[in-house]
Z-matrix of the N, CA and C atoms (Angstrom, degrees):
N
C 1 1.447
C 2 1.525 1 109.00
N 3 1.312 2 115.94 1 133.09
C 4 1.465 3 122.13 2 -179.26
C 5 1.533 4 110.09 3 -77.16
N 6 1.325 5 116.15 4 143.89
C 7 1.465 6 122.66 5 176.22
C 8 1.518 7 108.42 6 -110.68
N 9 1.333 8 116.62 7 128.63
C 10 1.466 9 121.28 8 179.65
C 11 1.523 10 109.16 9 -135.72
N 12 1.326 11 115.69 10 155.81
C 13 1.460 12 122.93 11 179.54
C 14 1.527 13 109.22 12 -120.15
N 15 1.337 14 116.89 13 138.91
C 16 1.455 15 119.83 14 170.61
C 17 1.526 16 108.28 15 -75.08
N 18 1.325 17 116.40 16 162.79
C 19 1.467 18 120.15 17 176.05
C 20 1.530 19 110.22 18 -59.69
N 21 1.337 20 116.64 19 -36.89
C 22 1.467 21 120.36 20 179.22
C 23 1.517 22 111.45 21 -63.25
N 24 1.326 23 117.69 22 -41.04
C 25 1.461 24 121.20 23 179.44
C 26 1.527 25 111.31 24 -65.55
N 27 1.321 26 116.50 25 -39.96
C 28 1.462 27 120.43 26 177.84
C 29 1.523 28 109.68 27 -63.08
N 30 1.317 29 116.68 28 -44.08
C 31 1.463 30 120.51 29 178.20
C 32 1.536 31 110.74 30 -64.80
N 33 1.330 32 117.52 31 -37.52
C 34 1.467 33 120.90 32 176.43
C 35 1.527 34 110.86 33 -59.15
N 36 1.315 35 117.03 34 -45.49
C 37 1.465 36 120.89 35 179.91
C 38 1.528 37 111.15 36 -63.60
N 39 1.314 38 116.56 37 -41.25
C 40 1.471 39 119.98 38 177.10
C 41 1.530 40 111.00 39 -62.60
N 42 1.322 41 115.56 40 -45.58
C 43 1.461 42 121.02 41 -178.32
C 44 1.526 43 111.14 42 -62.08
N 45 1.324 44 116.88 43 -44.46
C 46 1.459 45 120.37 44 179.38
C 47 1.529 46 111.19 45 -63.35
N 48 1.325 47 115.63 46 -43.65
C 49 1.470 48 119.21 47 179.96
C 50 1.531 49 110.88 48 -63.43
N 51 1.325 50 117.41 49 -43.23
C 52 1.464 51 120.52 50 179.54
C 53 1.529 52 111.49 51 -64.27
N 54 1.321 53 116.84 52 -38.69
C 55 1.465 54 120.40 53 179.17
C 56 1.524 55 110.54 54 -63.06
N 57 1.314 56 116.80 55 -46.18
C 58 1.470 57 120.83 56 -179.98
C 59 1.526 58 109.81 57 -66.05
N 60 1.322 59 117.61 58 -38.52
C 61 1.466 60 121.90 59 -176.59
C 62 1.522 61 112.56 60 -61.98
N 63 1.313 62 117.53 61 -29.40
C 64 1.466 63 120.91 62 178.07
C 65 1.531 64 109.96 63 -59.67
N 66 1.322 65 116.30 64 -37.27
C 67 1.460 66 121.72 65 -176.66
C 68 1.530 67 113.17 66 -94.56
N 69 1.338 68 115.65 67 -34.32
C 70 1.467 69 119.27 68 -175.88
C 71 1.534 70 109.52 69 -158.88
N 72 1.340 71 117.63 70 92.01
C 73 1.475 72 120.72 71 -176.21
C 74 1.529 73 114.15 72 -56.58
N 75 1.309 74 118.41 73 -38.37
C 76 1.466 75 119.21 74 -179.39
C 77 1.524 76 110.93 75 -69.74
N 78 1.317 77 116.79 76 -34.89
C 79 1.463 78 120.00 77 176.65
C 80 1.519 79 110.86 78 -66.72
N 81 1.331 80 117.43 79 -35.31
C 82 1.464 81 121.14 80 -179.73
C 83 1.523 82 110.42 81 -59.96
N 84 1.311 83 117.09 82 -46.89
C 85 1.462 84 120.74 83 179.51
C 86 1.526 85 110.95 84 -64.74
N 87 1.318 86 116.61 85 -42.17
C 88 1.468 87 120.90 86 -178.96
C 89 1.533 88 111.50 87 -65.69
N 90 1.325 89 116.63 88 -47.62
C 91 1.464 90 120.72 89 -179.06
C 92 1.527 91 110.09 90 -63.13
N 93 1.322 92 117.16 91 -44.00
C 94 1.467 93 120.75 92 179.42
C 95 1.527 94 111.03 93 -60.47
N 96 1.316 95 117.31 94 -45.12
C 97 1.475 96 120.95 95 -179.92
C 98 1.525 97 110.99 96 -64.59
N 99 1.323 98 117.31 97 -41.61
C 100 1.465 99 120.57 98 179.42
C 101 1.525 100 110.99 99 -64.83
N 102 1.319 101 116.32 100 -43.40
C 103 1.462 102 120.42 101 -178.95
C 104 1.525 103 111.19 102 -64.16
N 105 1.318 104 117.03 103 -46.64
C 106 1.467 105 120.21 104 178.57
C 107 1.529 106 110.20 105 -63.98
N 108 1.319 107 117.83 106 -38.27
C 109 1.467 108 121.02 107 177.39
C 110 1.518 109 111.89 108 -60.25
N 111 1.318 110 117.01 109 -40.84
C 112 1.463 111 120.43 110 178.98
C 113 1.527 112 110.96 111 -71.45
N 114 1.325 113 116.40 112 -38.62
C 115 1.462 114 119.92 113 177.26
C 116 1.525 115 110.27 114 -60.04
N 117 1.323 116 117.23 115 -38.93
C 118 1.465 117 120.91 116 -178.99
C 119 1.525 118 113.04 117 -64.84
N 120 1.325 119 117.91 118 -16.20
C 121 1.463 120 121.60 119 176.66
C 122 1.531 121 112.86 120 -82.62
N 123 1.322 122 117.30 121 -19.56
C 124 1.467 123 121.05 122 -175.77
C 125 1.530 124 114.48 123 -56.87
N 126 1.338 125 120.67 124 -39.88
C 127 1.470 126 118.20 125 179.26
C 128 1.533 127 113.47 126 -59.67
N 129 1.332 128 117.52 127 -25.23
C 130 1.470 129 119.78 128 177.94
C 131 1.523 130 111.94 129 -76.33
N 132 1.340 131 117.06 130 -24.78
C 133 1.462 132 122.32 131 -178.21
C 134 1.529 133 109.15 132 -137.85
N 135 1.324 134 118.20 133 63.27
C 136 1.463 135 121.44 134 -169.85
C 137 1.528 136 115.17 135 -65.07
N 138 1.293 137 118.87 136 -22.69
C 139 1.466 138 120.77 137 -176.46
C 140 1.524 139 113.12 138 -97.61
N 141 1.344 140 117.81 139 10.00
C 142 1.463 141 119.09 140 -176.66
C 143 1.528 142 113.51 141 -76.79
N 144 1.312 143 118.86 142 -20.09
C 145 1.455 144 121.17 143 178.24
C 146 1.523 145 111.21 144 -75.91
N 147 1.331 146 115.76 145 161.31
C 148 1.459 147 121.46 146 178.24
C 149 1.527 148 109.71 147 -77.26
N 150 1.324 149 116.60 148 140.29
C 151 1.458 150 119.64 149 178.55
C 152 1.527 151 110.28 150 -67.07
N 153 1.315 152 115.26 151 148.54
C 154 1.467 153 122.00 152 177.18
C 155 1.530 154 106.22 153 -99.34
N 156 1.317 155 115.50 154 101.48
C 157 1.464 156 121.52 155 -172.95
C 158 1.527 157 113.57 156 -62.65
N 159 1.336 158 118.41 157 -26.20
C 160 1.464 159 120.14 158 -178.99
C 161 1.526 160 112.69 159 -81.82
N 162 1.319 161 117.25 160 -5.94
C 163 1.473 162 121.04 161 179.53
C 164 1.531 163 109.52 162 -70.97
N 165 1.339 164 117.26 163 150.26
C 166 1.474 165 119.92 164 178.34
C 167 1.533 166 112.65 165 -56.17
N 168 1.319 167 116.25 166 -38.38
C 169 1.471 168 121.53 167 174.85
C 170 1.533 169 105.85 168 -124.26
N 171 1.350 170 117.43 169 87.58
C 172 1.471 171 120.81 170 -171.09
C 173 1.524 172 115.35 171 -53.35
N 174 1.312 173 118.50 172 -35.14
C 175 1.459 174 119.23 173 -177.49
C 176 1.520 175 112.78 174 -71.00
N 177 1.335 176 117.72 175 -17.13
C 178 1.467 177 119.28 176 -177.65
C 179 1.527 178 112.91 177 -94.14
N 180 1.332 179 118.28 178 -14.30
C 181 1.458 180 121.57 179 178.55
C 182 1.518 181 108.03 180 -115.39
N 183 1.333 182 115.61 181 129.25
C 184 1.461 183 120.79 182 -174.26
C 185 1.518 184 111.32 183 -136.15
N 186 1.320 185 114.84 184 156.28
C 187 1.463 186 122.65 185 174.08
C 188 1.517 187 108.78 186 -117.21
N 189 1.319 188 115.59 187 132.37
C 190 1.461 189 121.62 188 175.08
C 191 1.519 190 107.14 189 -120.28
N 192 1.323 191 116.36 190 132.46
C 193 1.456 192 121.46 191 179.50
C 194 1.522 193 108.44 192 -101.48
N 195 1.330 194 114.56 193 126.53
C 196 1.462 195 122.33 194 175.36
C 197 1.517 196 106.25 195 -120.34
N 198 1.320 197 117.02 196 99.31
C 199 1.457 198 120.83 197 -176.67
C 200 1.511 199 109.40 198 64.22
N 201 1.320 200 117.18 199 -116.21
C 202 1.457 201 121.89 200 -179.27
C 203 1.533 202 112.50 201 -102.15
N 204 1.319 203 116.50 202 11.76
C 205 1.461 204 121.22 203 -176.56
C 206 1.523 205 110.38 204 -114.66
N 207 1.332 206 115.12 205 141.49
C 208 1.455 207 121.73 206 178.63
C 209 1.521 208 107.68 207 -111.81
N 210 1.314 209 115.56 208 130.97
C 211 1.462 210 122.07 209 177.02
C 212 1.527 211 107.13 210 -114.67
N 213 1.322 212 116.18 211 117.34
C 214 1.475 213 120.81 212 176.33
C 215 1.521 214 107.37 213 -98.14
N 216 1.329 215 115.61 214 131.79
C 217 1.458 216 119.87 215 -177.30
C 218 1.518 217 110.55 216 -144.42
N 219 1.319 218 115.62 217 160.72
C 220 1.464 219 121.13 218 175.77
C 221 1.528 220 108.71 219 -117.61
N 222 1.313 221 113.54 220 144.48
C 223 1.464 222 121.07 221 -176.52
C 224 1.526 223 108.70 222 -108.72
N 225 1.320 224 115.31 223 127.72
C 226 1.464 225 121.92 224 178.06
C 227 1.526 226 108.02 225 -126.18
N 228 1.290 227 116.88 226 172.15
C 229 1.463 228 121.34 227 -176.96
C 230 1.522 229 111.74 228 -55.48
N 231 1.320 230 117.42 229 -47.01
C 232 1.464 231 119.26 230 -175.11
C 233 1.528 232 113.88 231 -117.23
N 234 1.342 233 116.95 232 4.85
C 235 1.469 234 118.64 233 -177.40
C 236 1.522 235 111.54 234 -148.63
N 237 1.303 236 114.20 235 152.77
C 238 1.455 237 122.61 236 171.84
C 239 1.516 238 105.39 237 -120.37
N 240 1.334 239 116.80 238 123.37
C 241 1.457 240 121.08 239 -174.43
C 242 1.521 241 109.90 240 -112.88
N 243 1.333 242 115.80 241 122.56
C 244 1.462 243 121.73 242 176.53
C 245 1.522 244 106.38 243 -78.20
N 246 1.338 245 116.43 244 118.70
C 247 1.460 246 121.45 245 -176.26
C 248 1.522 247 112.60 246 -91.29
N 249 1.329 248 116.85 247 -47.72
C 250 1.469 249 122.21 248 -177.52
C 251 1.524 250 109.06 249 -152.30
N 252 1.335 251 115.79 250 159.18
C 253 1.466 252 122.76 251 176.37
C 254 1.522 253 106.57 252 -141.68
N 255 1.339 254 117.34 253 132.72
C 256 1.459 255 120.03 254 178.65
C 257 1.523 256 110.96 255 -151.13
N 258 1.325 257 115.19 256 160.25
C 259 1.458 258 122.85 257 174.27
C 260 1.521 259 106.94 258 -81.09
N 261 1.314 260 116.31 259 143.86
C 262 1.466 261 120.39 260 -176.59
C 263 1.521 262 113.31 261 -56.45
N 264 1.322 263 118.75 262 -29.94
C 265 1.462 264 121.50 263 -179.96
C 266 1.533 265 112.89 264 -74.74
N 267 1.335 266 117.34 265 -14.48
C 268 1.461 267 121.02 266 179.43
C 269 1.526 268 111.93 267 -79.19
N 270 1.294 269 117.73 268 -19.66
C 271 1.461 270 120.20 269 -174.96
C 272 1.509 271 110.77 270 84.59
N 273 1.310 272 115.50 271 167.69
C 274 1.461 273 121.59 272 -176.52
C 275 1.512 274 111.35 273 -63.21
N 276 1.313 275 116.66 274 141.38
C 277 1.465 276 123.38 275 -179.35
C 278 1.501 277 111.06 276 -93.74
């Protein structure tokens, strides 16, 4: 299964990394690498995230929590698309 990111998800990852880097640059690189590493596992287990009930097709949009970060993604026949990424304190995107 192919893994793809929306432009919004890419910007979310950049924003999170920049925010962490202000306080701890080495932590920013580590957290970003860990988060992307976990995201790369999603195509192997696409249904492990919780369904997003407010989505038009709830079973196709899911949220996966990795520590304090939420990754929203959609599941398709041949692809898994990362829609958004945020810290739990930011609230739903």
